N, C-alpha and C positions, 0 to 999 in steps of 0.2 A: 503492500500502499503505498503508493507516494504521497507525501503530506508536504507541499508547500510553506510554509512558516509564513507566509504571508498572507496565505489561505487565510489560515489561521490564528492571525490575527483580527482578522474579520468576526469575528466571536467572541475572543477569550486576548485579554491584555497581559504579551507579552514582551513589553516593548523595553522592561527593566530587568528580562531577564536574560544572561546569556545564552547562548546555541549550546554550546558543551553541557552547560547545567542541565538545559531543557533535557537532552539528549537522555543524561544519567540519572535522572530522574525516574524519566518514564520507562526507562530499562527495567528501573529496582523496584516500579509497579505494577511489570508484569509487559511491557508494551516495547519486545526485542527490538534491539536497531540492528536494521545489516548495511547502515551508512547514510553518509548523506553527503549532498554537493550542493556547492552554491557556483552560477555557472561566473561568474566576477575572478574567481579563483584562477581562469582559464582568458580572460578577456582583460585585454585590457587598451586605454587611449581610443575608445570608441564613441565617438559623441553625437549630435542630432546635426543636421545637416538639411537643408533646400537648398532646391534642383533649381536655379535660376535662370538657366540657358543650354539651352541643347542641340548643336548640330554635328552633321555625318563627319563621321572618320576619311578625312582624304585619300590616305591609301588604303583603306579596311570596309569589306560593305557591310558588314556584319558589326562591326562596332559605331558608337558613336562615344562623343565627347563633349561632357557637362561640365557646366559650370556652376558649383554648389559653396553656397554659402556658410560657412560654420558658425556665423557669429562674427568670430575676429577675422574673419579675413574669406574669402573665396579662393575654394582650390578647383585645380582641370583635373581633371579624375575622369579615366576613356572605361569605357563598360561598354562588355557584351550585352548587356541583362536587354532584354524587349520590353519590360513592364515600366521602364522608367516617362516619367514625364514631365513638363516644366511645374511646376508649382508643387511638388510632391515632395515631402518631408522625409526624411530617410537615415538609416546608420549609417557612420563614417568613419572607414577606421583609416585614422590620417597616415602621418608618416611615424613610424616608431611603434605603430601600435601592435599587439597579440592578436588575432582572432584562435576560432576552436583550432587545435592540433597544433598549437604553438608556434604557428606559422607568425614571420613576423613581416610587416609593409613596409615596403620603401618607397623613396620615391624613385621614379626614373620613364622610360618610355616604353608606349607601345605604338608598335607600327610606325613609326619617329616622329610621333608627338607624344606631352610630356603628359604625365599621371600622378602627382601627390599624393594619391592614398588609392582605398576602397573601396569601393557602395558593397554593405555586407547582405549577404540572404540569411534566412533563420538559421540554417546549417551552418553557415559561416560564424554564427554566434553560437554557437550549440548546444542547437535544437536537434532529438533526433530525424532524421529524415523517416520515418514511419510517421511518426505527428505531424509534420509540417501542415499545412493545408495545401490543397492538390492548387488553388491558385497561386503560391508562392514555390512551387516545383520546383519551377524552371527561371525564376525572376529573383529579384532582391525582396527583403523587404518595405513597404510601402507605409506609413506611417497615417490611422487613422486617423489625426487631428496635426494642427499647430500645436509644436512643444520648441519651448525656450532653445534657439537656439546654440549649438557649442555644450550643452548638458550633457554629461555622462548620461547613452543611451540607457544600461540599466538602472538607472534613478528614473530614470524616466519613464521608463516600464513598469516598475517597481519592479525588477527582477534582481534586484541585489542582496536577496534572502534565499538561508539555504532549502534544497530539498531536500528534505528526513524520508527514507526508506523505513518501514516500522514490520515485520514478520508478524501480521494478526492469527493468531490460534483461532482453531473450527469454532471453539463457545462464543466468541466475542463477534461475532456479524456486525455488532453494533458501529465495530470501530471500526469496519469497512467504508467509510465515511469523515468527511471533514469537521463536521459536527462531532461525532463519535468521539473523534479524537481531541477536539476540542476540550468533552466533557472529564477527557484523563490527565488534562493540562490543568484543565481549573481544582479537580480532584489531587492531584497531588503537589499543585504550591497554594493552594484555598482560596482560590479566585471563584468567580462569577463567567455564568458564561450569557453570552446574549446570542437571543435569536435571532437568523433573519427576520428580513417583512416581509409579510402574508397579500396576498387579496384579500379585500373584504367584498361582500356582497351586492352589488348595488341593484337595486327595483325589484320589481317582479319575476320568478320565474319564467324563460320561455326556454329553457332546453326542452321539454316536452315538445317542441317541436321538429326538433333534429333529432334529435337520438335517443333512443332504449333500450336497458339492457335486460339478458335474463340470464341467470347463472343454472343450467342443467345439473349440473356436478359439484353439491356443495362441498364435498369430501374434500372435493379438489383445490377449490377455488373457497374462500370464506367470504370476500370481500372482494368489492369491483368498485371504484368511483371513477366516474366520465366529467370532464366539460369542455363545453363546445366555444370552440374559437372558426371565428369568422372575418375573411378579408384581411387573411395574415399576407404578409410581404413576404418572401422567400429570397433573402435576402446574405451576406458574408455576415458574419456577428461582428462585433466591436473588440476590441484590438484587446483587450484589457480580460474579454469571457475565451477570447481563441489564446491568448498565453496561457491563462488558466488551467486550461483544459491539457495543453501542449506538455504543461510542467507536469500536471498530474499522470503525464502517458499515455494521452490520446489527443486521436486528429481530428480537429474543427469540420466541420462537414457546411452548414447552411444554420442561421438564427435557431429555427426553430427544435432541429436535432440537436444542435449544441444545446442550449437551455433543456431539456430533456439530459443530456449529460452534466451537465453541470449538477441539477438538482439532485441526482443520482450517486454522481460522489458527494455532493452537500450532506443528503440526508443517509446515504445507503439503500434507496428505496427505488429501485428499476422503473422508469415510466416509457410507456410508448403513444407517440402520436400516428394516429393513424386519417390517412388521408381521407377525410368525412365525403365526398362526393363520392367513393370508390365505394360506399356499402351502401347493400339492396334495402334501401327504405331505412335507413338510419340506425338498422338494429346492430347488436350486441349480442350474439349468443357465445357465453362457456361452456363446453360440453366435450366429451373426450371424442377425437377423431374416427375418422372411418377407415378400417382395417383397409392397407393396401395403399392409399390414396397418395397421390404425387403432388407436393405442395413445393414451389419455385420458393425461397425464406431473400432476404433482402440481399445475401452476398450473392446472390444470380445460381445459384446451385440448386436443385431438383433433390428433393426429399423423399424418402417413404415410408408412412408412417402408420403406428400401430394404433388397435381403437383401448391401451392404455396409456396414450397419450394425451394429454389435454391441449386442447386446441384455445385460438378465438376464433369464432366466425360470423358471417352474415345469416341473412334464409340462406343463401343459396351457395356459399363458398364458405371457404376453409381462407381466412385472412392473418391470423399469427400462431407459432409455435409460444403457447402458451406460456411467460418465464424463459423464454430460449432467445427468439427472434421474429421478428412481424413479415409479413408477405411482399414479394416483389409487386402483387396487386393494389396493395393498398400504400405504395412507398412517399414518404413526403418530397415532391417534386416546385421545379420553379414556377408553373402553373398552376397549382395545386393554390386553392382560395380559402377553405375552408377544410376546419380538423376538427378532430374527438382525439382528447387526452384520455388517454386510460393510464392511475395506477391501480394496479390492486396486489391481493393477497394470494399466492399460490403457498399449496402443498410441497412442501421442499421435497420431500423424499420422490414425490411423482417428479418433481423439474431433473434432481438428480437422478433419475434412470432414464430418463429422458433425453438427457445430454446425452450420459454415456452409450446409449444407443445408438444414435445419430452420429456419436464420435466427434461431437463440437460442443466447445464454452463459449461461453460470452461473459461480457460483464455484468449483465443483467442474472445471465445462468448461475455465474460464480457466486451470488449474492443471495440469491432464492435457494439453493440448494443449502446455507448455512442456515436458515431462519432469516424471518422479515417481519417484525412486528406488523398485525393488523391493526393496528392505532392508528401506523402514520401515512398512508391514504390520502387521507382529507387536511391533514396537515402539507403535505406534497407537491398536489395539486393546487390546491391553493398558494404555496411557494410559484410553483411553474405558471399559472398566470399574473403573478405578480411582475414576474420575469418579460413574460410578452407584453405586457402593458406598460410599463418600464420602460423598452427599447421599439414600444412603437407597432409591435411587429403583427399585430392583431385586434380582433375587438373580441373581448371576452361575453361570452353571450350571458347572461344571472341565469342564475339558477347549478343546481348540479344535482350528477346520480348516482347514488349510492344507497348498493347494495350491498346488505351486509346482515348474513339470516339469521344468525349468534350473536350478535351483537359482543361488546366489550365486556372481557372478564378481567375481571383482575386479580392478581397473584399478591397472598400474603402468603407469609413464612413468622412463624411462630420461634422464640429462639430465647435462650437463657445467658445471663454475663458469664455464670458459672461457666458450660461448657465452650463458650467460646475461650474463655479463659484458660481450660485445660487443654484445651486444644492447641492453642499457640503457644500457650507456658509464657504468659503474660500476666497482668494483674491488675487490667484496665477496670474502672470503672462505668457505671452504666451509662453516665453522661456522654463518656468519652466515647464510649462504644457508638452511641445515639447519636453524637458530633461525626464522629467519623464516618456513618452510614448517610446522614444528611449530607454529607458533601459530595456524595455519589448518587443525590437526588434522591436515595433511599429514605419515604418515611415511618417514623417510628410510630403506633399509637400501642395504648391499650387497654386490649378486650381481655378472656382470661389469665395470660400472658401478654409478654412482649410480644410485638406483631410489627412486622417489617412488611408493608407495604410498597414490592418491586415495580419501580418505573415501566412503561408497558415495552420498553427497549431493550430490556435487559431479561432476552429469552433465556438467560443461561443460568439465572437466579430459583430455583425451583426447591430447597431443602436448607435446611441451617449452615450445613457446611462449607455449603454455595460464602452465605454470610460470611462464616468464618475466612475462608480465604479474603473478600472483599477485604476484612479490618484489618487482616494481618496485613495485606500489602500498602494499602494505603498508611496505618502504622508507622509500616518501615519493617522489611526485613531484617535490616541492617542494625535494628533498634531490639530487637528479640535476642534477649538472652540464651549461652551456650547451655543445656544440661547433660549430664551425661546420662549414658544410656543405662535404664535397670538391669541389674545384676542377677535379677534373678527370670530373665529371660531364655528360657531354651532355644539354642540354633548354635552353630558351627559354621566354618567351612570346612569345602567336603574335599577329597586329598586332589584332587584335579586342581583347586583353584587354590591351597597352598604353592601348589608345584608351578603355579603360573606367578605367585607372587614374588617366587624363592629367582626367578625366570626376572622380571625385571628389575627387581634386587640388584641382580649382578649387572643387568643393562643401566639403568641409572646410576647404579655406585662406577662405572665406566663413562660417564657422560652422554649415555645414550637418552634422549627425549623420545616419548613417548607420542604416537599420530597417529589419529585414528581418519578413514580416508571412506570413499564411496564403495560400496559393490556393486552398485550399479558402472560398466564403464563401457565405451566405444569399441566396436572391431577394431578399428584402428590403431588400437592401442601396442598388441600383439604383432603389427604390422612395425610400429615405432622402435620395436625393442629386437627386430630382425627372425620371429620366431616362423621357422618353416611353413611352406602349406598345408607340409604330412601332419606337424606338429599336434598331439592329444588336446594338447592347450587350444587349437582351433575348433573345437568341440564345445562351444560356450553356450549355455541354457539361454534364447532370446526373448526378452519383455514382447505381451501383447502389446500392451502399451505404455511405450516408454515417454520418459521425460523429450526427450530428444535422440539423436543420435548419438552426443555424448554418454547417455547415461542407459542405450539399447538393447546389453547384454551384460551377463552375471560373469563377473572375473573368475579367471582360474588362475590365476597367479598375481601376486602383488608388489612384482617386480615393477612391475607402471606405477603405481601411485607412490612408490619409495620416490621413481626420480623425479617425477615430474614433480613433488614436494620439496625436493634437493633444488631442483630449476628457479620452481618459484622461490627460494628462497635465497638462493643466489642473484637471479634476477633482483634481489630487493634489498641487495648487500650486507646476506648475513652470509661471509666467505668459508666462518666453520662450523660445518653443522656433521650433529651423530646422532638419527633417527631408529625408529621400532616400530614397526607394529605384530601386532596379532590378532589375526583378521582370518574370516573365512573365504574359502575358495568354495568354488561348485564346480563338481565335476557331473554335468548329465551318465543317466546309465544308459542310456540309446540317445541318436536324435535321427528325426526329431525326437524331441522332449515329451513322453508321455507321462512315467512318472514323476515323481518329485528326485529331482538329483541328488546325489554327495553332498553331501556338505561336509567339508573339514577345512580345521585350523591349521596355518602358515604363520611362519616368525617371518621375517624380512627384516634385515641391517643394513642402512643406508652409511657411506662415509663420503663427507665433501668438505677440501680446508689446503690450504697449503703445507701443511705438515703431516695428513696423511695419508696412507699408502693401505700398500697390502698388508704388512704387515700388522700393523694397527688392527687392521678389519681382522684379522687373525686372532691377534689378542684377544679381542671381544669376542669372536667364537665359542675361542677356549674357557676365555672366562663361564661363559653361560653352561658349555660341556659341564667342566670343572662343578661348577657350583653345583648340579640333578646330580654328580656321583658318576658320571658316565664315563669310563675308563679306557684304556686303550684305542681310542678312535687315533685315524691318523688321517692325513691329504695327499691328495693322491692325485696328479700334474693333467687337466684336459683339458684339450686343445683344439673339439669340435664344436662347442658349446658357441651360436650366432650371438650371443648376447651378452656374451662375453670378451673381454680381449687372448687372441690365442696367443696361449706363453704366459698367461698372467691369470690363470685360474683355476682351481683345483675342487675338488671333490670331494667333501665330507666322509669318510667311510669308516662304518664299527658294524664288526665283523662279517664283510662282505655286503654291507645295505649301504644303502647311499642316503647319509642322511639329510643332505642335501649340500649345497655349490656354491662358491664365493671366491669373486676375486674384481679386478678392474671393467669396465665397461667399455662394451666396443666403441673407436671412434665415432664409427657408423652411428651408432644408437644415441650418444650424447648430441652427433649433428642435429637427428631427430626433437630433442628434445633443446635446444640452442644453448648448450653448455660449451662452453670450451673450459673446462677445469678438470682435473680427472677426478672420478666417481669410481667410489667400489660396494658393491652388493653385495648382500650373502641371505640366497632363500633356502630356507631348510624345511623338510616337514615334522611339525609342530607335534601333530600328532604322533608320529614315533619318538618324540623325543619322552614324552611322553608318558609311552612306554618305559622306554627306558630309564628312566629317573631314579635314584634309588633313595629311601627314605633313609638306610640304618648306617652310621657308619662305622668303619673300625679305624680306632686306633693304636698305635706301637708304643712303645718305650723310648724314652729316650736312650739312642746308644750309648753302652759301657765301654766299647772299645775304638777308638783311633780307625781313620777310613787313611787308604793309600789313595795319590790322586796321581793322574800319568796323563797326560798331552800328545797325544798325536796328532800326525800332519802330512797328507798324505798328497797325492798327484791322481785325478782321477779326471777320465772323459765326462767332455759336457752334459752329457747325455742320462749318464749317471747321477741319481737323485739323493736327496741326503735321508732320506728314507731307506733306501737300499743300503747306504752303511749303515744305518742303525740296526737294521732287523739283524746283519750279519753280526754285528758286535757284540748285540747279546743274545742271540743265542752259538755264537762260541765261544763267548766267556763266565756264561754259565750264573749259577748264583751270587756267588761273590761281588760280581756286579751290580751296584748299586743306582747307578744312573748314567747316562754317556749324552752329552750336551756340544751341539758344536755353538763353536766359537768366535771363527772366523772362517771367509772363504775371500781368495784372492786368485785376482789374472790377471798380466800385465807381463812387461816387456821380458820378464825373468821367465814366464811360465811357456812352454809351449801352443803353439794358436790350436784351440780345438782342444784341450785340457783347463782343469782348475786346480786351484790349491787349499783342501778342506780341510781346518782343524776343529779337533774335538778333545773334550773336557770327560776323561772317565776318571768314577770314582770306584772304589773296589772297599768295601766294611764286609765282614765276617762279625756275628751273632753274639756267638762263644769264644773269641779269638783274637789275639790280635794278629795280625795278617805280619811275614816278613815279608823283606822285599823279591826274594828265590819266588817265592809262589805269584804272588805278583807278575813279576818279570816273564816266568813260566807261561802264564794267562796271556799278557800281552803279546809274546812275541806269536804264541799260537792265534791271535784275532790280529795282527798282522800280515802273517801268513793266509790264515784263510782269503784276510782279502786282494790282497795278489793274487790268487788262483780263482777268483769269485768275478772280482769285475775288475784284476788288470792295475788293482791299483800299487802306487810306487811312492818307499817312503824316502819324505826328505829331511 
């Protein structure tokens, strides 16, 4: 939900509240913030100008030369815009200005003629192309009235306020409106809300001459309110109205449609306008659709309807899909003269089902399916009429049609102060609770007990526990004292949970931060990590109704998620990153998917940074394995994995089972993520780690007898691995060998090409006696001989 703060100021005075403080407070009271943006942060030196003269460009047919008055001076500007005219007030980017996209404007020449600035379009001022009115698609912005020349364009158009985006939870449909968010602001800062002005009826009712309404299916439509407007003038909306809609993410169409959209955003109640002359006998019937009938909606698409879908019809034909979209046969057009304004209340389950079956959602359906108060229609229709009259867009006919079979039902919730305090863990007094509820426009009365009278627009408040949440969030979660959990409550972590805690402890102790990423991914993710077409990872579970291509399948590996997070951090100048995720991957039993897929967990670790390398990642992996009590694992070189750098990759093996793979990511993969830094990733099967983890610990006493150390340096072929050498040493030395560890590897001028010198520290110890040199020398020589015979090693 995009909320322009300038719009909120219409209802509540926030002029003395800092933007950050406002957002932080709303977050604490339950409105999750998803970011904010102020276009003034992207624009500089764009002012109001007036075109005083236009001449043809002598060297280019498609260009013209404009003399533009910006107050202090008249600038010559060359433009290719076709909608300019003398006397037009326009936004002008002067020399040194910055427009959207961080583009700097400088003086110059276009086809030999001086151009000392630029006339700006809405897109160049930072508006999304999808929200720009069609009349300005290929031209500059023409202001709708005179403004002070040279004035900052953002101040002139009141665009110098942020647009804040809030995530509205499904239980708060009232907040899908500017007034709803204004109420939240008012409750959070103890302010008052000023509701917008409404149309007042004038004269005796005449609406019966023009229209009539009948609801055949009351179970799906609880209320239908209608007003008639005649002699309408369809034209572009005033600039302030268009800009409000664009800031909220909607494209302006014409004054009538824009007013209905504006009021929908204002109140959260969808509205529709029908061409009254296109209705048979001015009759509106709310009924279920005829099974199989084909209906063309406003977007020009034909849709097959079912008998369980609610439609709006006249005496002969369907004219709209209730709560979703109107029909092309009653669309408001340039020659439309009379309209019927519809404001109705539809069953949310019916709208959700219809929208899902037809495969499309609209601004209207997204609100109806969450629930809209059936008290709103009368207020909303009068707001629409007020704006139509204020903008001189038509003549409002006296009278209103209001079909409301069941009438208003007030929700009352009995509550106890003790119950609210017990759940919250507070000591609020009765008058304090009543005052908090009053801020939310919830009146408290005394019947058999304290009773809250719920405002009609708060559909989420039905029982006492709902009031508890309201009191807690307005009182302030940050003000609620901390309490320890009861000790007599049964419950403990499972063995699997304890093992996961141990894995996380080992990773956190190594400075590795945990992340959580989406299980829904793009098919292209596997292409980005060079997975072959024949790989089993390509067998993915496809979603039937994905949010978009980027979330169209279930992941089969965590590696793309890890690399993407590393790349994002790197792009944001976080140059030293260690992250891990323990998350589910989904392997289908067959493709196409018939049964539920196999869901198993994987552990992925990623590191990036100037001082990070293969051995950094190896040490982290070893720390995890050792922490789980897994022993006798080893690393074996892997040269064929397409995701990893050849020769800088290893399989992690235990008793012939591959626990995972780790290494440096291939340069081609890094290019796919726009990464220039080296990245190291480990991908491990967490389910196997879970099975191998050992709870028991073995302890041994401190050695009584001293150890004897021997160093050995041998010359071996480059193809010989450290693991091969260590295996031979361990097998030959026997039980007296306590440990073997490589401490040096050297290649250089003194070493024959194709060979390397490796040095190991061997520690010998006996549990029952002190070893003597003769014993150790004998074993040492035996080890040396075995190395010579098996791998051709030469003593250095």
